C-alpha positions in Angstrom: -2.5 -9.6 -16.1 -0.1 -8.7 -13.4 -1.1 -6.0 -10.8 1.6 -3.2 -11.4 2.4 0.3 -10.1 2.7 2.8 -12.9 3.9 6.1 -12.0 5.5 9.3 -13.2 7.8 11.5 -11.3 8.2 15.1 -12.1 10.7 17.6 -10.8 14.5 17.5 -10.6 14.8 13.7 -11.5 17.2 13.4 -14.3 21.0 13.7 -13.8 20.6 13.2 -10.2 20.8 9.1 -9.9 17.1 9.0 -9.4 16.9 6.1 -11.7 19.5 4.2 -9.7 17.9 5.1 -6.8 14.6 3.7 -8.0 16.4 0.4 -8.7 17.9 0.1 -5.4 14.4 0.6 -3.9 12.7 -1.8 -6.2 15.4 -4.4 -5.7 15.1 -3.8 -1.6 11.2 -4.3 -2.0 11.5 -7.4 -4.3 9.8 -5.7 -7.1 10.5 -6.5 -10.9 9.8 -4.0 -13.8 11.5 -0.8 -15.1 12.3 2.9 -14.8 13.4 5.3 -17.5 13.8 8.9 -18.3 11.3 10.7 -20.5 12.2 13.4 -22.9 10.0 16.0 -21.2 12.3 15.6 -17.9 10.3 13.4 -16.4 10.8 9.6 -14.8 8.5 6.8 -15.4 8.3 3.6 -13.5 6.6 0.3 -14.2 7.0 -1.9 -11.1 5.3 -5.4 -10.3 5.2 -7.6 -7.0 3.6 -7.7 -4.0 0.7 -5.3 -3.1 2.7 -4.0 0.0 5.9 -3.4 -2.0 4.1 -1.5 -4.5 2.6 0.8 -1.9 6.0 1.1 -0.2 7.6 2.1 -3.4 4.9 4.6 -4.2 5.5 6.5 -0.8 9.2 6.3 -1.5 8.9 8.0 -4.8 7.3 11.2 -3.1 11.0 11.3 -1.1 13.0 10.6 -4.0 16.6 10.1 -4.1 19.2 12.4 -1.9 20.0 14.8 -5.2 16.5 14.7 -6.5 13.7 17.3 -5.9 10.3 15.5 -6.6 7.6 18.1 -7.5 4.7 15.6 -8.2 4.1 12.0 -8.4 1.5 10.3 -10.8 0.7 6.7 -9.6 -1.8 4.0 -10.1 -2.2 0.6 -9.8 -2.9 -1.0 -13.3 -3.3 -4.7 -14.7 -0.4 -5.2 -16.9 -0.1 -8.0 -19.5 3.6 -8.6 -19.6 5.6 -9.9 -16.5 9.2 -8.8 -16.2 11.5 -11.3 -14.4 13.7 -8.5 -12.9 14.0 -4.9 -12.5 15.9 -2.9 -15.1 17.2 0.7 -15.7 16.2 1.6 -19.3 17.3 4.7 -21.4 
């Protein structure tokens, strides 16, 4: 099991380079995992790495990318079975 941050971000977060911004933030913090758009307009993130990196990403999600407007963030640390070797942007 790998400690992971699972988060869902609501607001104006699709079509504003939010996933690319999350990718850059995760890379800078040495995290692995993925980010993807959801059909309901939210963005979902699963990040893995050092606890301080996960905490930093969680805090940054509230701020969002320059063009985004974050309304809410739901985030929790979970134990995830799969380990990801890199961070990916998914569809």
